[in-house]
C-alpha distance (Angstrom), angle and dihedral (degrees) to the residues before:
residue distance angle dihedral
M1 . . .
A2 3.78 . .
K3 3.76 123.6 .
N4 3.83 112.1 -67.2
E5 3.81 91.9 15.2
Y6 3.74 113.3 122.2
I7 3.79 140.6 127.3
D8 3.80 119.5 -103.5
A9 3.80 94.3 -135.0
V10 3.75 143.2 89.5
P11 3.84 112.4 -97.0
E12 3.82 112.1 -110.5
D13 3.79 91.8 -126.5
I14 3.85 96.2 45.8
D15 3.85 91.4 136.9
N16 3.80 91.1 55.7
L17 3.82 89.7 46.4
K18 3.78 89.9 52.6
T19 3.79 89.5 52.3
L20 3.80 91.9 49.5
A21 3.80 91.2 47.0
N22 3.82 90.8 51.1
N23 3.80 94.6 49.5
K24 3.84 98.7 117.3
I25 3.82 93.4 -177.0
S26 3.78 97.6 58.2
Y27 3.80 121.9 51.8
K28 3.84 86.0 -178.8
S29 3.84 90.5 62.4
R30 3.78 90.8 49.1
N31 3.82 90.4 50.3
E32 3.83 89.9 48.7
A33 3.78 89.3 54.1
I34 3.79 90.4 51.9
D35 3.79 91.0 50.3
I36 3.83 88.2 61.2
L37 3.78 100.0 33.7
E38 3.82 92.4 54.8
K39 3.81 88.1 64.0
Y40 3.86 93.3 58.7
K41 3.76 120.3 60.0
C42 3.77 107.1 -159.4
R43 3.80 135.8 123.3
Q44 3.82 92.5 -97.2
S45 3.78 94.5 51.2
I46 3.82 91.6 46.1
D47 3.82 92.0 49.7
I48 3.79 93.1 50.9
L49 3.81 91.9 45.9
W50 3.83 91.4 49.9
R51 3.80 91.2 51.0
L52 3.82 91.8 49.9
M53 3.81 92.6 46.2
M54 3.80 93.8 49.7
N55 3.79 102.4 36.3
D56 3.76 112.8 23.7
R57 3.82 114.3 113.9
V58 3.83 93.4 -149.8
Y59 3.80 111.0 81.2
S60 3.84 96.1 -149.0
V61 3.79 89.4 58.8
Q62 3.78 92.0 49.0
H63 3.78 91.9 48.0
K64 3.81 94.5 47.3
A65 3.83 91.4 49.7
F66 3.83 89.5 47.7
L67 3.85 90.8 54.4
A68 3.80 92.2 48.4
L69 3.77 92.4 50.1
Q70 3.77 91.2 46.1
N71 3.77 89.2 53.0
F72 3.82 89.6 53.0
G73 3.82 88.4 56.2
E74 3.83 95.6 -107.7
Q75 3.79 117.1 152.8
V76 3.80 99.3 -116.1
H77 3.79 139.1 162.1
L78 3.80 120.1 -157.5
P79 3.80 110.3 -119.7
K80 3.77 115.2 -123.0
K81 3.76 117.9 -99.5
R82 3.76 111.5 -101.9
K83 3.81 116.8 -112.4
G84 3.77 130.6 -154.4
H85 3.78 121.1 10.9
L86 3.78 108.4 8.5
V87 3.85 93.0 -165.1
K88 3.76 121.4 47.1
D89 3.81 112.7 -112.1
I90 3.79 93.3 3.2
N91 3.82 92.0 156.0
K92 3.83 90.0 54.6
K93 3.79 90.0 49.6
L94 3.78 91.7 50.5
G95 3.83 88.0 49.0
V96 3.81 89.9 53.1
V97 3.81 89.9 51.9
Q98 3.80 90.2 48.5
R99 3.85 91.9 50.7
A100 3.82 89.4 49.8
F101 3.80 87.2 72.3
N102 3.82 89.6 63.4
D103 3.81 94.6 -136.1
S104 3.84 91.4 -55.9
E105 3.77 120.8 134.3
Y106 3.80 118.2 -94.1
S107 3.80 136.9 176.2
P108 3.79 121.5 -123.6
N109 3.79 88.5 -109.7
E110 3.83 91.1 53.6
F111 3.78 89.0 49.4
L112 3.84 91.8 50.7
E113 3.81 91.1 49.6
K114 3.82 92.4 51.7
F115 3.88 90.0 44.9
K116 3.78 87.9 52.4
S117 3.80 93.3 50.2
M118 3.83 95.5 44.0
Y119 3.83 98.2 40.9
P120 3.82 108.0 18.2
E121 3.82 95.5 165.6
A122 3.78 94.2 49.3
Y123 3.82 89.6 44.9
D124 3.84 90.2 52.6
I125 3.81 92.3 50.8
Y126 3.76 95.5 48.8
S127 3.80 95.6 39.8
Y128 3.81 86.7 61.3
E129 3.80 96.2 42.0
K130 3.79 97.0 43.5
G131 3.81 97.6 34.6
T132 3.80 110.7 169.9
K133 3.85 90.1 0.3
M134 3.83 93.9 62.1
Q135 3.76 95.0 103.4
S136 3.81 94.4 49.5
W137 3.81 91.0 45.2
V138 3.82 90.2 54.7
I139 3.80 92.7 47.4
N140 3.80 92.0 49.4
T141 3.79 92.7 46.2
L142 3.81 92.6 48.6
N143 3.83 90.1 48.6
S144 3.83 88.8 53.5
L145 3.81 94.9 52.8
P146 3.81 117.8 100.7
K147 3.80 112.7 -94.3
K148 3.80 114.6 -117.6
């Protein structure tokens, strides 16, 4: 749809869209929800988009929700992109994952899978932010942790 084109109605699958928008372990699901919500201008869509714009920890989700709200004519201001550590105590969390291997050898992919299973929300945030550099970021971070 072009800018300012939307339907003044509640989407038929609004409950499913709420579920997608609340999926904290998949920024892709939240972006998919926005892709549909931005086509339906109604109180429920607007409320979900506001929450995503103000509170989501993945910047692409915030930005996409901002654009949808702006298109609806809402008075919005894009939140600033977070800098530094996006998740509190991320280094400690990575250390916990590392210790879960009990000093046995592991590959970077095995580490990432365990990180994803132990801290799915943190994994989601960093997988978006780091993209293709996720593996090298983890290796560098682990190398910087104090040795036990």
